[in-house]
C-alpha positions in Angstrom: 41.2 230.8 32.4 39.3 228.1 30.5 35.6 227.8 30.6 34.0 224.9 32.4 31.8 222.9 30.1 28.8 221.1 31.6 27.6 218.3 29.4 24.0 217.4 29.8 23.5 213.7 29.1 20.2 213.2 27.1 17.5 211.2 28.9 16.5 207.9 27.5 12.7 207.4 27.3 11.4 203.9 27.4 7.7 203.2 26.8 6.4 200.1 28.5 3.0 198.7 27.9 1.1 195.4 28.2 -1.5 194.6 25.5 -4.1 192.0 24.8 -3.5 189.9 21.6 -6.1 192.1 19.9 -4.1 195.3 20.7 -5.9 196.8 23.7 -4.0 198.2 26.7 -7.1 198.4 28.9 -9.7 195.8 29.5 -13.1 197.3 28.7 -11.8 200.8 29.5 -10.5 199.8 32.9 -7.0 201.1 33.4 -6.1 198.6 36.2 -3.6 196.6 34.1 -2.2 194.8 37.2 -5.6 193.0 37.5 -5.2 191.2 34.2 -1.5 191.2 33.3 0.3 187.9 34.0 2.6 187.7 37.1 5.5 187.3 34.7 4.7 190.6 33.0 4.3 192.3 36.3 7.8 191.0 37.3 9.1 192.3 33.9 7.5 195.7 34.6 9.0 195.9 38.1 12.5 195.2 36.7 12.1 198.1 34.2 10.7 200.3 36.9 13.6 199.6 39.2 16.1 200.8 36.6 14.3 204.1 36.0 14.9 207.3 37.9 11.7 208.9 36.6 8.3 207.3 35.8 5.9 209.4 33.8 2.2 208.6 33.6 -1.1 210.3 32.8 -3.6 211.2 35.5 -6.0 208.3 34.6 -3.1 205.8 34.8 -2.2 207.4 38.2 -5.8 207.0 39.4 -6.0 203.4 38.2 -2.7 202.5 40.0 -2.7 204.8 43.0 -3.5 202.0 45.4 -0.5 200.0 44.4 2.1 202.8 43.8 4.8 202.8 46.4 6.7 206.1 46.4 10.5 205.9 46.8 13.1 208.7 47.3 15.2 207.3 44.4 12.4 207.5 41.8 10.5 210.6 40.7 7.0 210.0 39.5 5.5 212.7 37.3 1.8 212.6 36.6 0.8 214.6 33.5 -2.5 216.4 33.9 -4.2 219.5 32.5 -4.9 220.7 36.0 -1.8 220.2 38.2 -3.1 222.6 40.9 -6.0 220.2 41.7 -3.4 217.5 42.7 -1.0 219.6 44.8 -2.2 218.1 48.1 -0.9 214.7 46.9 2.5 216.1 45.8 5.6 214.6 47.6 8.7 216.6 46.8 11.3 214.6 44.8 8.9 211.6 44.6 5.5 212.6 43.2 4.7 215.7 41.2 2.0 216.8 38.8 2.7 218.7 35.6 1.0 220.3 32.6 4.2 220.7 30.7 4.4 219.5 27.1 6.4 216.3 26.7 9.3 218.3 25.2 9.3 220.8 28.1 9.1 218.0 30.7 11.9 216.0 29.1 14.1 219.1 28.8 13.6 219.9 32.5 14.2 216.3 33.6 17.4 216.1 31.5 18.7 219.4 32.8 18.0 218.1 36.4 20.2 215.0 35.6 17.6 212.3 35.2 18.7 209.8 32.5 16.4 206.8 32.6 12.8 207.7 32.1 10.0 205.1 32.0 6.7 206.1 30.3 3.9 204.0 31.5 0.9 205.5 29.7 -1.9 205.8 29.1 -2.8 206.1 25.5 -3.1 209.9 25.3 0.3 210.4 26.9 1.9 207.6 24.8 0.5 209.4 21.7 2.0 212.8 22.7 5.5 211.4 23.4 5.5 209.3 20.2 4.2 212.1 18.1 6.9 214.4 19.5 9.6 211.8 18.6 10.7 211.5 22.3 10.5 207.7 22.8 13.7 205.7 22.3 12.6 202.2 23.2 9.3 200.3 23.5 8.7 197.2 25.5 5.4 195.7 24.6 4.1 192.7 26.4 1.4 190.8 24.5 -0.8 188.7 26.8 -2.7 185.8 25.2 -6.1 187.4 25.8 -8.7 189.0 23.5 -10.8 191.8 25.0 -12.7 193.1 22.0 -12.8 196.6 23.4 -10.5 199.0 25.3 -7.9 201.6 24.6 -5.0 201.2 22.2 -1.4 201.9 22.8 -1.6 205.2 20.9 -3.5 207.2 18.3 -1.1 209.1 16.0 -1.4 211.4 13.0 1.5 209.6 11.4 3.3 206.2 11.4 6.1 205.5 13.8 8.6 203.0 12.6 10.1 200.4 15.0 13.0 198.0 14.8 12.6 194.7 16.7 15.5 194.1 19.0 14.5 191.0 20.9 11.6 188.8 21.8 11.1 186.8 25.0 8.4 184.3 26.0 7.6 184.9 29.7 5.5 181.8 30.4 3.9 178.6 29.1 0.6 180.5 28.3 2.4 182.4 25.6 3.0 185.9 27.1 5.5 187.6 24.9 7.7 190.6 25.4 8.7 192.5 22.2 11.5 195.0 22.6 11.7 197.6 19.9 13.9 200.6 19.1 11.9 203.6 17.8 13.5 204.7 14.6 13.7 208.4 13.8 
């Protein structure tokens, strides 16, 4: 008898962020992006979100967006936190979980469970961890025509991450741009 081979399809991790023209992903340290991102960027985000079977975010991002998150049985949301036990009352099996796994451990578990399209939605600390571990495949960066002067950046890394521009798209007459990059390894 032959052995049955089970091939695990690697998950694709797409990082999606919106930034001011001066490179800030938060406005004055407020993580509620949906309050300042253009309607066109929000539609772009929803299109990416709808293609994902997992959405990963940090606990601050979760708190900032909790009032607009709509759980769906077809999409698992994973909130990365150092204290997942504190969040267990909010857990919804198959839809919302809280984890303290490393990015590599989490991605391995999700891949083994059959998830293939993973959307990483921040924040900065989580973006940094996934980029530093070499786990991000694509980056969609929307640049809004605004200058904040302060706020958080996309990531803080100990080394440079090289990107290749795949496409650009202007979303509106105000000049909101989407830059789609492949992360080079």
